[in-house]
Backbone as a ProteinNet text record, in pm:
[ID]
protein_1_A
[PRIMARY]
MNEDVNKYINGLEKWKAELTKLRGIILESGLKEEFKWMHPCYTDNGKNIVLIHEFKDYCAILFHKGALLKDPENLLIQQTENVQSARQIRFTELHEIEELEATLKNYIQEAIGIEKSGKKVEKKKTTDFEIPEELEQKFKENPDFEKAFKNLTAGRQRGYLLHFAKPKQSRTITSTIEKNMQKIMDGYGLNDCVCGLSRRKPNCDGSHKQLEKK
[TERTIARY]
9545.4	9576.9	9466.4	9440.2	9335	9384.6	9306.9	9349.3	9360.4	9271	9278.2	9406	9448.9	9573.7	9691.6	9685.3	9791.2	9805.7	9694.4	9696.1	9750.9	9709.2	9754.7	9906.4	9960.6	10104.7	10183.5	10135.1	10205.1	10205.8	10108.6	10100.2	10179	10241.2	10317.2	10447.1	10478.4	10606.8	10709.6	10660.9	10747.9	10692.4	10780.1	10744.5	10693.9	10714.4	10664.5	10730.5	10862.2	10932.8	10893.2	10879.7	10846.6	10706.3	10608.5	10471.7	10454.6	10533	10530	10578.6	10681.7	10734.1	10632.9	10572.5	10471.6	10353.6	10315.5	10205	10235.7	10355.8	10394.4	10392	10441.1	10442.8	10300.6	10212.7	10074.5	10001.4	10022.3	9954	9993.2	10115.6	10159.5	10077.5	10011.4	9932.7	9797.7	9760.9	9633.9	9517.3	9543.2	9436.1	9387.5	9263.6	9206.1	9244.3	9289.3	9331.1	9212.6	9185.7	9079.7	9135.5	9054.1	9096.2	8990.8	9026.2	8932.6	8999.3	8919.1	8971.2	9091.2	9087.9	9192.8	9327.2	9323.8	9447.8	9425.7	9533.8	9522.9	9484.6	9380.4	9332	9319.2	9351.8	9355.2	9260.8	9173.6	9064	9060.3	8988.1	8963.9	8814.1	8745.5	8600	8528.6	8574.8	8509.8	8554.3	8639.6	8686.3	8822.4	8834.7	8960.2	9069.4	9183.3	9295.6	9409.5	9460.2	9569.2	9547	9615.3	9610.9	9751.4	9788.2	9917	9892.1	9969.2	9950.5	10081.8	10083	10205.1	10178.5	10281.5	10276.9	10403	10416	10530.8	10662.8	10667.6	10794.2	10809.1	10704.3	10714.2	10600.1	10615.1	10505.2	10480.8	10366.9	10334.8	10239.4	10242.9	10140	10057.3	9926.1	9837.6	9753.5	9755.2	9676.2	9548.3	9434.4	9307.9	9278.4	9320.8	9305.4	9443.1	9531.5	9669.2	9683.5	9586.6	9593	9587	9539.8	9529.6	9651.4	9739.6	9859.3	9957	10031.5	10127.1	10244.3	10290.3	10398.1	10525.9	10583	10706.1	10825.9	10823.2	10934.3	10916.3	10804.5	10776.5	10781.7	10711.5	10714.2	10591.8	10482.5	10354.9	10345.7	10287	10273.9	10127.3	10082.4	9947.7	9954.8	9886.6	9901.9	9869.4	9758.3	9722.3	9655.4	9646	9587.6	9438.6	9377	9234.7	9210	9315.6	9302.7	9308.4	9201	9194.2	9228.4	9200.9	9217.8	9337.9	9351.3	9455.5	9594.8	9694	9833.8	9915.9	10019	10105.6	10242.5	10307.4	10451.6	10503.1	10593.6	10638.6	10775.3	10794.7	10920.5	10963.6	11093.9	11148.3	11247	11280	11373.2	11327.3	11353.7	11314.7	11381.1	11507	11579.9	11518.2	11449.1	11383	11272.1	11200.5	11093.9	11152.9	11258.3	11322.3	11375.3	11432.1	11486.8	11377.3	11257.9	11147.7	11047.1	11080.3	10983.8	10925.8	11009.4	10960.8	10872	10911.6	10832.5	10697.2	10697.1	10571.8	10476.2	10528.4	10444.4	10382.3	10459.4	10406.6	10296.6	10318.8	10219.7	10090.3	10105	9987.2	9908.1	9977.7	9909.4	9839.9	9903.3	9838.8	9714.3	9724.9	9610.1	9493.5	9523.5	9419.4	9353.8	9436.9	9385.2	9295.8	9334.1	9253.2	9116.2	9115.1	8986.7	8899.9	8959.5	8883.6	8827.1	8898.3	8853.5	8735.4	8712.4	8601.8	8636.4	8763.4	8803.2	8782.7	8744.1	8722.3	8799.6	8839.3	8907.8	8802.8	8825.2	8733.6	8762.8	8673.1	8694.3	8625.2	8691.2	8628.8	8511.6	8400.9	8285.3	8305.3	8235.6	8246.3	8210.4	8114.7	8072.7	8180.6	8282.9	8392.3	8493.7	8485.3	8577.8	8522.7	8609.8	8568.1	8544.6	8434.4	8403.5	8456.6	8548	8604.5	8495.7	8516.4	8421.1	8402.6	8510.5	8504.9	8411.7	8409.1	8319.9	8175.4	8155.9	8022	7967.7	8055.1	8013.3	7971.1	8046.9	8012.4	7878.7	7851.6	7723.6	7608.1	7629.1	7525.7	7501.6	7611.3	7600.9	7537.3	7557.4	7511.9	7456.1	7325.8	7264.2	7280.7	7284.2	7302.5	7440.5	7539.3	7674.3	7675.9	7607.2	7599	7531.2	7424.1	7352.9	7443	7518.2	7608.8	7716.6	7769.6	7873.6	7819.3	7699.6	7642	7594.4	7580.4	7544.1	7664.5	7785.8	7906.7	7912.8	7986.6	8007.6	8083.8	8072.3	8139.8	8290.3	8348.8	8492.4	8533	8454	8484.2	8469.6	8368.9	8352.9	8474.4	8518.6	8634.6	8758.8	8773.7	8888.9	8893.2	8780.2	8774.7	8797.3	8736.8	8752.8	8898.9	8968.3	9111	9189.6	9154.1	9222.4	9199.5	9078.1	9045.4	9107.7	9140.3	9195.8	9346.2	9410.9	9556.3	9606.5	9549.3	9599.2	9578	9668.8	9658.2	9584.5	9595.3	9530.8	9389.8	9297.5	9157.8	9137.3	9208	9187.9	9236	9338	9386.9	9287	9224.9	9121	9005.9	8964.5	8854.1	8889.4	9012.7	9057.6	9058.9	9102.4	9107.3	8966.7	8873.4	8734.5	8679.5	8703.8	8651.6	8706.1	8832.7	8894	8830.3	8770.2	8713.2	8560.9	8500.2	8354	8288	8341.6	8277.9	8288.8	8403.4	8419.2	8315.4	8294.6	8196.3	8055.7	8025.9	7894.2	7868.8	7976.1	7964	7967.7	7984.8	7982.4	8114.4	8225	8356.5	8425.5	8505	8588.9	8717.1	8794	8916.4	9012	9026.5	9122.7	9057	8930.9	8860.5	8904.7	8899.2	8928.4	8814	8847.2	8744.9	8765.2	8875	8903.7	8861.5	8839.8	8798.3	8911.6	9037.1	9151.7	9217.7	9185.5	9253.2	9231.1	9335.5	9325.7	9293.3	9277.9	9250.1	9118.9	9022	8895.5	8835.4	8770.1	8743.1	8862	8974.2	9089	9159.2	9221.2	9300.5	9442	9496.6	9633.7	9727	9679.1	9762.1	9749.4	9659	9645.1	9597.5	9535.2	9487	9601.3	9722.6	9837.6	9860.8	9812.5	9823.5	9744.6	9630.5	9546.8	9611.2	9680.4	9742.9	9856.3	9920.3	10033.9	9988.2	9861.2	9812.8	9779.8
9194.5	9313.2	9417.9	9483.4	9584.3	9716.5	9774.4	9896	10014	10021.2	10129.5	10119.8	9997.1	9977.6	10020.3	9988.7	10032.2	10184.7	10254.8	10400.8	10453.1	10388.4	10430.3	10419.9	10304.2	10282.3	10369.4	10381.2	10464.8	10611.7	10651.9	10791.1	10824.1	10724.6	10748.4	10823.1	10917.3	10986.8	10921.6	10849.4	10783.7	10645.1	10550.6	10414	10331.4	10377.8	10303.3	10165.7	10160.8	10032.9	9937.6	9992.4	9909.3	9849.8	9933.5	9883.7	9791.6	9814.6	9723.9	9585.3	9582.6	9455.1	9386.4	9460.9	9402.8	9349.5	9424.8	9382.4	9248.4	9234.7	9110.7	8992.4	9014	8906.3	8862.5	8959.3	8927.6	8857.6	8903.8	8843.2	8696.8	8661.3	8521.5	8429.6	8487.3	8407	8367.3	8429	8396.2	8481.7	8581.4	8669.9	8759.2	8800.6	8889.5	9033.4	9104.7	9243.4	9337.5	9422.3	9521.9	9656.5	9760.4	9894.3	9948.6	9953.6	9997.1	10102.6	10195.1	10299.2	10371.2	10381.7	10451.5	10379	10248	10170.2	10029.6	9963.4	9825	9733.7	9655.4	9563.6	9425.6	9322.7	9187.1	9098.2	9029.6	8957	8809.9	8733.6	8592.7	8568.1	8535.5	8516.3	8635.8	8755.3	8876.5	8922.8	8847.6	8881.8	8952	9064.7	9139.9	9064.6	9046.2	8976.2	9073	9141.1	9236.7	9360.5	9466.3	9593.3	9650.7	9724.2	9793.5	9943.6	10017.9	10163.8	10233	10364.3	10441.6	10562.5	10600	10717.5	10799.7	10908.7	10995.4	10924.1	10854.1	10796.8	10647.6	10583.3	10439.5	10393.7	10273.5	10206.4	10076.9	10012.1	9896.9	9801.2	9678.2	9580	9566.4	9571	9565.4	9438.9	9362.1	9239.6	9273.1	9252.3	9294.9	9222.2	9098.6	9026.1	8992.6	9089.3	9068.1	9032.6	9072.5	9041.2	8890.6	8814.8	8669.3	8595.5	8666.4	8601.9	8565.9	8458.3	8414.3	8510.1	8565.5	8664.1	8616.7	8503.8	8453.3	8546.7	8632.2	8724	8857.4	8871.6	8995.7	9118.1	9110	9215.2	9305.4	9255.6	9325.2	9445.3	9551.7	9676.8	9716.4	9753.7	9807.4	9956.4	9996.7	10132.2	10238.7	10223.5	10310.6	10223.6	10272.5	10192.1	10167.4	10242.8	10224.6	10112.9	10067.7	9960.2	9826.1	9749.6	9624.5	9501.9	9504.6	9386.1	9392.1	9500.3	9509.4	9528.9	9480	9498.5	9523	9606	9640.7	9574.6	9559.6	9540	9656.9	9735.2	9859.3	9844.6	9923.8	9921	10062.7	10083.3	10211.8	10195.4	10070.4	10042.9	9918.6	9914.3	9800.6	9671.8	9681.5	9560.3	9493.1	9570.8	9513.2	9418.2	9456	9371.1	9246.7	9265.4	9153.5	9051.3	9098.5	9008.6	8932.7	8990	8927.2	8858.6	8844.8	8791.6	8657.3	8564.2	8432.1	8442	8524.9	8543.5	8606.2	8705.1	8770.7	8671	8584.7	8484	8390.7	8355.9	8270.2	8341.3	8469.1	8546.2	8559.3	8581.5	8595.2	8465.2	8353.5	8224.7	8197.6	8236.7	8219.2	8307.1	8428.3	8520.7	8464.7	8404.1	8342.2	8227.4	8147.1	8034.5	8079.4	8188.8	8242.2	8285.5	8353.1	8398.2	8279.7	8179.9	8061.3	7987	7992.6	7921.8	7990.2	8116.6	8190.3	8254.8	8249.6	8309.5	8461	8514.8	8658.5	8714.7	8839.7	8908.2	8950.4	8914.6	8955.9	9101.6	9189.8	9332.7	9382.5	9476.9	9542.4	9625.1	9617.8	9698.6	9840.4	9933.5	10072.4	10083	10000.8	10003.6	9951.5	9884.9	9834.3	9943.6	10057	10166.3	10260.1	10300.4	10389.2	10530.6	10590.7	10729	10821.4	10911.3	11002.4	11086	11116.2	11198.7	11334.3	11385.6	11515.4	11512.4	11398.8	11385.6	11372.4	11296.5	11283.6	11420.6	11504.6	11638.3	11721.4	11710.3	11784	11736.3	11607.7	11554.6	11616.2	11629.6	11687.4	11834.4	11903.8	12046.3	12068.7	11973.1	11991.7	11859.9	11836.2	11712.3	11691.8	11802.1	11790.2	11733.8	11769.5	11717	11566.4	11524.7	11381.6	11305.5	11362.4	11298.3	11285.6	11392.8	11390.8	11284.6	11274	11174.7	11033.9	11007.4	10873.6	10841.4	10944.6	10921.9	10885.5	10903.8	10865.3	10713.5	10665.4	10521.5	10472.6	10343.9	10286.5	10310.6	10297.6	10318.5	10461.2	10557.3	10698	10727.6	10669.6	10687.8	10633.6	10514.6	10455	10541.4	10596.2	10681.5	10801.2	10864.2	10979.3	10937.7	10827	10783.1	10753.4	10691.2	10665	10795.3	10888.4	11018	11096.9	11096.7	11171.6	11108.7	10979.7	10911.1	10931.1	10988	11002.8	11102.8	11223.1	11319.6	11268.9	11305.3	11262.5	11363.7	11491.1	11593.9	11622.1	11642.7	11663.1	11784.5	11893.2	12013.5	11993.8	11909.7	11881	11795.3	11701.1	11618	11705.8	11797.8	11889	11973.3	12024.3	12106.3	12026.6	11901.9	11815.9	11789.6	11767.1	11745	11869.4	11984.8	12110.4	12139.7	12103.4	12126.7	12041.4	11929.6	11836.8	11840.2	11924.1	11925.8	11959.7	12058.6	12098.2	11988.3	11919.4	11808.5	11700.8	11673.7	11572.3	11618	11744.8	11799.2	11791.6	11803.4	11798.5	11656.5	11557.6	11417.7	11360.7	11431.4	11384.7	11301.2	11204.4	11129.1	11205	11155.9	11222.7	11246.6	11149.6	11159.1	11179.5	11221.2	11244.7	11376.2	11379.4	11502.1	11600.8	11723.6	11827.9	11940.8	11936.3	12044.1	12009.5	11880.4	11837.2	11812.3	11829	11815.1	11677.1	11598.2	11470.3	11376	11302.8	11200.4	11065.1	11061.8	10935.6	10944.3	11016.9	11033.3	10898.3	10888	10999	11040.2	10967.8	10999.6	11127.7	11194.2	11313.2	11270.6	11329.3	11298.1	11418.3	11519.6	11636.8	11745.8	11728.8	11827.9	11963.4	11964.3	12091.1	12189	12135	12221.2	12319.1	12283.2	12373.4	12501.7	12486.7	12600.8	12687.9	12621.4	12693.5	12780.8	12744.7	12821	12944.2	12947.3	13060	13179.9
7129.3	7210	7197.9	7307.2	7312.1	7253	7161.6	7092.6	7189.3	7287	7385.2	7468.6	7497.1	7571	7484.2	7354.8	7262.8	7266	7258.7	7259.7	7391.6	7499.6	7632.9	7644.8	7609.6	7623.2	7525.1	7403.8	7305.1	7344.2	7423.9	7465.5	7590.4	7651.3	7774.1	7744.9	7829.5	7820.4	7911.8	8011.6	8108.3	8136.2	8166.3	8202.6	8083.7	7961.5	7845.6	7834.7	7847.6	7835.1	7947.2	8067.9	8183.5	8172	8133.6	8123.2	8002.6	7898.5	7783.3	7824.2	7905.9	7954.7	8045.7	8136.6	8225.7	8145.1	8044	7957.7	7892.7	7839.9	7774.3	7869	7990.5	8090.5	8124.2	8141.8	8178.2	8064.7	7941.5	7828.1	7809.1	7849	7838.8	7928.1	8028.7	8122.7	8064.3	7950.6	7888.8	7933.5	8016.3	8062.3	7948.7	7957.2	7856.8	7888.7	7786.9	7805.9	7782.7	7882.7	7873	7916.6	7902.9	7943.4	8038.8	8168	8271.8	8360	8407.9	8496.5	8433.9	8300.8	8225.6	8229.8	8257.6	8263.8	8209.2	8165.1	8118.9	8234.8	8214.7	8317.7	8254.9	8329.3	8275.4	8354.8	8281.9	8345.6	8305.5	8386.1	8357.8	8376.4	8268.2	8272.9	8335.2	8298.2	8346.7	8484.3	8549.7	8683.8	8674.8	8742.8	8740.9	8816	8752.3	8814.7	8846.6	8743.7	8764.5	8678.7	8716.5	8644.3	8644.9	8540	8541.8	8534	8610.2	8612.1	8644	8618.7	8637.1	8724.9	8797.9	8883	8856.8	8926	8903	8932.9	9046.7	9092	9068.3	9019.4	8996.3	8905.8	8851.7	8784.2	8860.1	8835.2	8918.8	8850.4	8897.5	8867	8993.8	8979.5	9095.2	9088.2	9195.4	9206.4	9283	9219.2	9279.4	9411	9424.2	9550.8	9607.8	9598.8	9643.6	9789.4	9870.6	10014	10039.3	9939.9	9955.4	9900.9	9831.2	9777.5	9889.7	9871.6	9974.2	9986.6	9876.8	9873.4	9942.3	9899	9961.3	9945.5	9843.4	9819.4	9892.2	9961.6	10035.7	9944.3	9832.5	9731.7	9734.7	9787.6	9777.6	9870.5	9817.6	9891.5	9898.3	10017.9	10036	10002.2	9896.4	9843.8	9947.4	10016.9	10129.1	10234	10356	10462.7	10442.7	10352.8	10324.8	10224.3	10156.4	10057.9	10131.1	10121.6	10196.9	10113.5	9984.6	9901.9	9808.5	9734.1	9630.7	9689.2	9614.5	9651.7	9525.6	9537.3	9425.4	9436.9	9321.6	9316.7	9233.9	9291.1	9227.8	9162	9057.3	8983.1	8945.2	8944.1	8899.8	8784.9	8750.7	8641	8565.4	8435.8	8353.6	8399.9	8440.6	8479.4	8602.6	8687.2	8804.7	8761	8657.6	8605.5	8540.9	8464.8	8396.4	8497.1	8606.4	8708.2	8782.5	8789	8862.9	8771	8644.1	8547.5	8590.3	8629	8668.8	8792.5	8886.4	9008.8	8977.2	8889.8	8852	8787.6	8703.4	8638.4	8742	8845.7	8952.3	9030.5	9059.8	9133.7	9052.2	8922.5	8836.2	8832.9	8819.8	8818.4	8950.8	9059.7	9190.5	9200.7	9148.2	9151.8	9070.5	8955.5	8873.1	8950.1	9016.1	9093.9	9208	9273.7	9383.6	9333.3	9217.2	9161.4	9121.7	9062.5	9021.8	9142.8	9254.8	9375.8	9443.1	9408.1	9468.6	9601.5	9640.4	9767.9	9765.6	9879	9889.5	10008.4	9994.6	10103.6	10206.5	10332.4	10438.1	10472.7	10432.9	10452.4	10578.7	10641.5	10755.6	10706.4	10777.9	10744.7	10797.8	10738.2	10783.2	10931.1	10973.9	11115	11209.3	11153.9	11237	11269.8	11197.8	11221	11328.6	11418.2	11526.9	11474.2	11515.9	11478.4	11587.8	11553.6	11654.2	11722	11849.4	11923.2	11854.6	11798.4	11731.6	11610	11540.1	11425.8	11472.6	11578.5	11636.9	11676.6	11731.6	11773	11652.1	11542.9	11421.7	11364.6	11379.1	11334.1	11413.1	11544.4	11629.8	11594.7	11565.2	11532.5	11394.9	11304.9	11167.3	11112.4	11130.8	11082.1	10931.4	10854.7	10709.9	10677.7	10760.1	10742.1	10769.8	10873.4	10904.9	10791.4	10738.2	10627.7	10505.4	10475.4	10360.2	10378.1	10499.3	10527.2	10506.4	10557.5	10547.5	10406.2	10323.5	10183.4	10097.6	10151.8	10079.8	10067.6	9968.4	9957.4	10079.9	10107.7	10224.3	10219.9	10100	10086.5	10117.3	10071.8	10099.1	10248.9	10312.5	10456.4	10532.1	10493.4	10559.9	10540.1	10419.5	10392.7	10485.6	10505.4	10595.6	10740.9	10782.1	10921.1	10952.9	10859.5	10879	10884.6	10797.4	10792	10921.2	10969.9	11091.5	11216.6	11207.9	11324.4	11339	11237.4	11241.8	11347.1	11353.6	11452.5	11595.5	11684.2	11823.3	11910.2	11875.3	11955.4	11905.4	11999.8	11966.6	11875.9	11905.2	11824.9	11681.4	11664.3	11529.7	11454.3	11523.5	11461.8	11415.9	11503.9	11469.3	11348.5	11346.7	11234.6	11104.5	11112	10994.4	10940.7	11031.8	10991.4	10922.6	10982.4	10928.1	10788.6	10766.3	10635.2	10526.2	10567.6	10470.4	10464.9	10546.3	10553.2	10419.8	10348.7	10223.8	10118.9	10115.4	10021.3	10048.7	10177.5	10215.4	10178.3	10205.5	10172.3	10021.8	9943.9	9797.9	9743	9831.9	9790.3	9744	9773.6	9730.4	9838.2	9793.2	9883.9	9912.1	10006.6	10049.4	9934.2	9845.7	9735.6	9600	9599.2	9473.9	9409.9	9277.9	9203.3	9220.1	9255.8	9270.8	9169.5	9094	8998.7	8856.7	8831	8698.3	8601.1	8645.9	8556.1	8560.2	8661.9	8680.1	8562.2	8529.2	8425.2	8486.6	8618.9	8688.7	8766.4	8714.6	8785.3	8822.6	8940.4	9032.1	9118.6	9110	9194.7	9151.2	9246	9218.2	9179.6	9073.7	9033.3	9050.5	9121.7	9147.6	9044.3	8947.6	8840.3	8891.7	9010.5	9066.7	9094.5	9101.9	9128.9	9013.9	8895.7	8780.9	8807.2	8874.4	8906.1	9013.6	9108.8	9219.2	9171.5	9058	9006.4	8931.4	8889.2	8810.1	8899.4
[MASK]
++++++++++++++++++++++++++++++++++++++++++++++++++++++++++++++++++++++++++++++++++++++++++++++++++++++++++++++++++++++++++++++++++++++++++++++++++++++++++++++++++++++++++++++++++++++++++++++++++++++++++++++++++++++

């Protein structure tokens, strides 16, 4: 067992029993336990297979190539529309994990087999996403803004493009872009931590709300 994972689980105020159970199920599969991205991660020959993590309203096991799993039980959840490969199975009670133990073991074994086979998730390229006219206009008005946007990682660019495509009205799209321009200029993604308080960096975990209350 990984000592960093021990510290992580022992330090939990919520979901300790649930993540301990998930940990035990995963370790039975023979995967190597590591600690990545501030969470327990399980690998096979250096390849990420599954990860366990906790949120306010649920805890979950995440399959890094979950999009390739057959999912006969229809359990897998796409965390956000920007996530192309990973899929979660979420839990809110310990008994839910216990009832699905056999199924989870099957899913884990399938995930290991997929990684060993070399299969990869066919991801949409950033160029496959449509750029809103409103964003194109902002690029024309501010070349530095366009440069900053294109300097973002592909994943961060896709996150913004999906976010900007949600509103139906042009003025709302423009307003949404304007609200995020400074974050983009500063090199941050849509869900990146900008306050420095997040325990899930680079992702935001809502810790900035502490500042808003002061």
